[in-house]
Structures are given as structure tokens and as C-alpha cells.
Phi, psi and omega in degrees: 000151180266166181263023180288141179277139174275145180294140176285118184282336184271340188262346184273141177254124179254143176280152177287145181288093183288326181296320179294321179294322179293316179297317178296320179297317178297318180299312181293322176298319179297318179298315180297317180295318180294316178296321178298319180294320177296320179298316180293323177297316180295321178295320182290332179273353178076032180286130176245151180264357180255120185306000000 
């Protein structure tokens, strides 16, 4: 066995993944914008959901 130290898991402070949160926020904004545009297109064409 080697004499290498294992990292202390309880003493280290890790930063929160800010990049992942930004990517998720951009993704959700894009989904909302795309659905909104489709909704407005359907409203302008007079599409009804009732036969």
C-alpha cells in the first residue's frame, strides 16, 4: 500500500455548479418561448380544440 493521503470528505467546501444552473435556465426559457410562439400562432389561425 502507498502512503498517499485520501482527501477529507467532510472538511472540503465545494462551490455549487453555477454553469449547470445557467444552462438549465436557458433551456427552460427557450422551451417557454417556443411554446408561447406556437400558442400565439394557433390563436392567430383560430384553431379550436372543440370539434
